[in-house]
Backbone as CSV, one residue per row, in Angstrom:
resi,resn,N_x,N_y,N_z,CA_x,CA_y,CA_z,C_x,C_y,C_z
1,MET,120.235,97.194,123.254,119.569,95.913,123.329,119.505,95.224,121.961
2,THR,119.369,96.005,120.893,119.243,95.408,119.568,120.580,95.115,118.925
3,GLY,121.628,95.839,119.336,122.924,95.670,118.707,123.025,96.411,117.389
4,ILE,122.032,97.229,117.070,122.006,97.999,115.829,122.131,99.474,116.196
5,SER,123.068,100.159,115.545,123.240,101.582,115.835,122.180,102.403,115.104
6,GLU,121.942,103.602,115.601,120.961,104.523,115.028,121.297,104.778,113.560
7,GLY,120.292,104.675,112.693,120.490,104.928,111.274,120.952,103.723,110.480
8,GLU,121.303,102.633,111.145,121.765,101.426,110.464,120.556,100.621,109.989
9,SER,120.657,100.078,108.792,119.570,99.268,108.235,119.503,97.909,108.916
10,VAL,118.301,97.374,108.960,118.071,96.038,109.507,117.606,95.157,108.350
11,SER,118.280,94.048,108.138,117.944,93.172,107.022,116.893,92.140,107.430
12,LEU,116.200,91.615,106.448,115.265,90.521,106.698,116.015,89.299,107.226
13,ASP,117.240,89.089,106.755,118.033,87.952,107.243,118.348,88.080,108.731
14,LEU,118.651,89.286,109.174,118.905,89.489,110.605,117.642,89.214,111.415
15,LEU,116.510,89.716,110.948,115.246,89.461,111.655,114.929,87.966,111.678
16,LYS,115.156,87.295,110.554,114.915,85.846,110.480,115.777,85.109,111.492
17,LYS,117.044,85.476,111.565,117.966,84.840,112.517,117.525,85.094,113.953
18,LYS,117.194,86.342,114.259,116.781,86.693,115.622,115.501,85.957,116.010
19,MET,114.543,85.863,115.092,113.290,85.168,115.389,113.519,83.671,115.588
20,ALA,114.393,83.088,114.784,114.712,81.658,114.939,115.368,81.404,116.294
21,GLU,116.304,82.260,116.685,116.969,82.124,117.991,115.961,82.305,119.127
22,PHE,115.110,83.304,118.997,114.109,83.590,120.021,113.209,82.373,120.238
23,ALA,112.727,81.788,119.139,111.842,80.619,119.234,112.578,79.409,119.810
24,LYS,113.813,79.196,119.353,114.574,78.041,119.825,114.856,78.135,121.319
25,GLU,115.247,79.315,121.789,115.559,79.503,123.210,114.355,79.212,124.104
26,ARG,113.177,79.378,123.576,111.950,79.173,124.355,111.259,77.842,124.041
27,ASP,111.898,77.043,123.175,111.336,75.766,122.732,109.966,75.960,122.070
28,TRP,109.856,77.017,121.266,108.595,77.323,120.589,108.524,76.762,119.177
29,ASP,109.613,76.180,118.685,109.576,75.641,117.317,108.442,74.639,117.146
30,GLN,108.141,73.913,118.196,107.075,72.921,118.141,105.708,73.553,117.836
31,PHE,105.553,74.825,118.134,104.283,75.519,117.914,104.268,76.331,116.623
32,HIS,105.440,76.480,116.012,105.552,77.348,114.847,105.324,76.604,113.540
33,SER,104.145,76.054,113.402,103.746,75.470,112.117,103.278,76.609,111.218
34,PRO,103.290,76.412,109.901,102.793,77.473,109.020,101.383,77.947,109.396
35,ARG,100.509,77.025,109.705,99.131,77.397,110.056,99.087,78.263,111.307
36,ASN,99.799,77.835,112.354,99.790,78.596,113.601,100.385,79.984,113.423
37,LEU,101.464,80.066,112.668,102.084,81.370,112.432,101.178,82.272,111.605
38,LEU,100.502,81.698,110.625,99.575,82.500,109.822,98.432,83.033,110.680
39,LEU,97.870,82.195,111.534,96.774,82.648,112.394,97.252,83.731,113.371
40,ALA,98.474,83.581,113.878,99.027,84.614,114.749,99.233,85.916,113.968
41,LEU,99.681,85.802,112.739,99.869,86.968,111.878,98.549,87.688,111.638
42,VAL,97.507,86.931,111.349,96.188,87.527,111.128,95.716,88.259,112.386
43,GLY,95.949,87.655,113.542,95.583,88.310,114.799,96.305,89.631,114.979
44,GLU,97.586,89.661,114.629,98.360,90.894,114.752,97.897,91.944,113.749
45,VAL,97.508,91.520,112.547,96.959,92.466,111.568,95.670,93.071,112.119
46,GLY,94.880,92.266,112.823,93.669,92.782,113.465,94.000,93.846,114.496
47,GLU,95.033,93.607,115.303,95.440,94.599,116.305,95.933,95.873,115.626
48,LEU,96.646,95.732,114.526,97.108,96.889,113.760,95.917,97.666,113.196
49,SER,94.936,96.944,112.695,93.738,97.585,112.130,92.986,98.392,113.181
50,GLU,92.942,97.895,114.411,92.230,98.599,115.486,92.768,100.006,115.699
51,ILE,94.052,100.199,115.475,94.663,101.515,115.683,94.050,102.545,114.739
52,PHE,93.707,102.112,113.536,93.182,103.017,112.518,91.660,102.996,112.410
53,GLN,91.022,102.084,113.101,89.611,101.771,112.888,88.682,102.987,112.859
54,TRP,88.768,103.889,113.781,87.811,104.992,113.872,88.448,106.352,113.598
55,ARG,89.578,106.371,112.961,90.296,107.629,112.738,89.968,108.286,111.399
56,GLY,89.285,107.589,110.516,89.092,108.138,109.173,90.422,108.142,108.438
57,GLU,90.515,108.988,107.418,91.778,109.080,106.685,92.826,109.753,107.556
58,VAL,94.032,109.268,107.481,95.135,109.770,108.285,96.211,110.297,107.337
59,PRO,96.672,111.539,107.536,97.700,112.076,106.640,99.048,111.379,106.822
60,LYS,99.825,111.351,105.761,101.168,110.773,105.812,101.990,111.446,106.899
61,GLY,102.799,110.650,107.558,103.651,111.174,108.616,102.970,111.272,109.969
62,LEU,101.653,111.073,109.997,100.873,111.081,111.229,101.135,112.340,112.067
63,PRO,100.985,113.525,111.460,101.366,114.763,112.159,100.566,115.052,113.422
64,ASP,99.339,114.566,113.519,98.503,114.858,114.686,98.571,113.772,115.765
65,TRP,99.411,112.767,115.558,99.493,111.673,116.517,100.467,112.009,117.633
66,LYS,100.145,111.544,118.831,101.052,111.665,119.972,102.184,110.656,119.792
67,GLU,103.297,110.925,120.449,104.459,110.037,120.353,104.122,108.628,120.845
68,GLU,103.294,108.533,121.902,102.909,107.206,122.417,102.097,106.432,121.381
69,GLU,101.255,107.139,120.625,100.454,106.487,119.591,101.347,105.974,118.464
70,LYS,102.332,106.743,118.093,103.273,106.309,117.058,104.096,105.119,117.538
71,GLN,104.473,105.141,118.803,105.232,104.019,119.354,104.381,102.749,119.342
72,HIS,103.128,102.864,119.746,102.218,101.716,119.719,102.052,101.191,118.292
73,LEU,101.897,102.096,117.328,101.802,101.699,115.929,103.060,100.944,115.506
74,GLY,104.221,101.442,115.884,105.475,100.769,115.553,105.548,99.364,116.127
75,GLU,105.035,99.200,117.343,105.028,97.870,117.967,104.126,96.908,117.208
76,GLU,102.953,97.378,116.812,102.024,96.503,116.091,102.524,96.195,114.681
77,LEU,103.108,97.192,114.017,103.712,96.938,112.705,104.834,95.911,112.834
78,SER,105.608,96.019,113.904,106.701,95.082,114.140,106.186,93.671,114.373
79,ASP,105.103,93.533,115.132,104.517,92.206,115.339,104.144,91.566,114.005
80,VAL,103.520,92.342,113.133,103.124,91.828,111.819,104.364,91.413,111.023
81,LEU,105.359,92.284,110.985,106.582,91.978,110.242,107.273,90.735,110.780
82,LEU,107.392,90.636,112.098,108.109,89.510,112.684,107.404,88.187,112.425
83,TYR,106.079,88.166,112.528,105.360,86.927,112.203,105.489,86.598,110.719
84,LEU,105.470,87.599,109.854,105.623,87.364,108.423,107.010,86.800,108.104
85,VAL,108.028,87.359,108.719,109.391,86.867,108.518,109.518,85.436,109.031
86,ARG,108.953,85.168,110.187,109.025,83.814,110.756,108.257,82.818,109.888
87,LEU,107.077,83.197,109.424,106.280,82.331,108.553,107.038,82.015,107.270
88,SER,107.632,83.019,106.658,108.375,82.780,105.414,109.562,81.858,105.672
89,ASP,110.231,82.017,106.794,111.367,81.159,107.142,110.909,79.715,107.317
90,ILE,109.850,79.512,108.064,109.346,78.158,108.310,108.884,77.496,107.009
91,CYS,108.381,78.305,106.084,107.916,77.770,104.792,109.051,77.634,103.777
92,GLY,110.254,78.096,104.132,111.382,77.994,103.215,111.325,78.988,102.062
93,ILE,110.693,80.128,102.302,110.575,81.168,101.282,111.547,82.297,101.612
94,ASP,112.359,82.683,100.638,113.228,83.855,100.805,112.347,85.078,100.571
95,LEU,111.915,85.702,101.643,110.933,86.776,101.574,111.442,87.971,100.768
96,GLY,112.690,88.332,100.944,113.253,89.446,100.187,113.218,89.197,98.698
97,LYS,113.671,88.018,98.276,113.664,87.680,96.850,112.241,87.564,96.329
98,ALA,111.354,86.987,97.120,109.950,86.851,96.698,109.311,88.226,96.529
99,ALA,109.637,89.169,97.429,109.074,90.514,97.342,109.594,91.242,96.101
100,LEU,110.888,91.116,95.825,111.439,91.756,94.628,110.833,91.166,93.359
101,ARG,110.640,89.855,93.347,109.995,89.210,92.198,108.580,89.740,92.021
102,LYS,107.871,89.912,93.126,106.495,90.413,93.072,106.453,91.842,92.534
103,VAL,107.414,92.668,92.922,107.483,94.031,92.384,107.677,93.977,90.867
104,ASP,108.547,93.085,90.415,108.769,92.939,88.969,107.500,92.464,88.263
105,LEU,106.799,91.506,88.849,105.547,91.021,88.262,104.488,92.123,88.222
106,ASN,104.418,92.923,89.279,103.467,94.037,89.312,103.800,95.088,88.261
107,ALA,105.099,95.291,87.994,105.507,96.253,86.965,105.023,95.798,85.590
108,ILE,105.003,94.506,85.367,104.490,93.966,84.102,102.966,94.067,84.065
109,LYS,102.345,93.727,85.175,100.878,93.741,85.256,100.315,95.155,85.176
110,TYR,101.028,96.114,85.755,100.587,97.508,85.790,101.662,98.399,85.163
111,PRO,101.808,98.349,83.845,102.869,99.132,83.202,102.617,100.632,83.335
112,VAL,103.704,101.385,83.337,103.610,102.832,83.395,103.048,103.318,82.064
113,SER,102.064,104.169,82.167,101.445,104.735,80.969,101.217,106.208,81.233
114,LYS,101.442,107.017,80.226,101.239,108.459,80.399,99.790,108.758,80.773
115,ASN,98.856,107.971,80.265,97.439,108.199,80.544,97.063,107.832,81.969
116,GLU,97.788,106.912,82.577,97.428,106.393,83.893,98.273,106.994,85.014
117,SER,99.128,107.953,84.711,100.064,108.447,85.725,99.370,109.091,86.912
118,SER,98.129,109.549,86.738,97.423,110.183,87.859,96.590,109.196,88.679
119,GLN,96.491,107.947,88.201,95.713,106.950,88.952,96.558,106.407,90.090
120,SER,95.876,106.099,91.179,96.622,105.505,92.311,96.307,104.023,92.410
121,HIS,97.328,103.246,92.801,97.188,101.793,93.006,97.733,101.434,94.351
């Protein structure tokens, strides 16, 4: 259904294209203003938060989670990603380049220091 083989990477550009086609086919462009997309994104972040709300700290890899729970998490993470990609497209922001720039800015803001290597950010 996706046209992507197992193990193949998915680019932000592919997601952007697929989301644009999806919206156009349904005549949803009229509803995809930056404000509306942002509010939808916030709603999806809320749904993602609900998954973790009463679990306390969760170990990496989610070893105690059932497969259905992991699948549900993947769906909610995907909703957040897809709205973020669509919002960036509608705003004319190259999300990949903006993210790489932000990593570079964070490297300057939080330089590696031998004294701080044990601190988490």
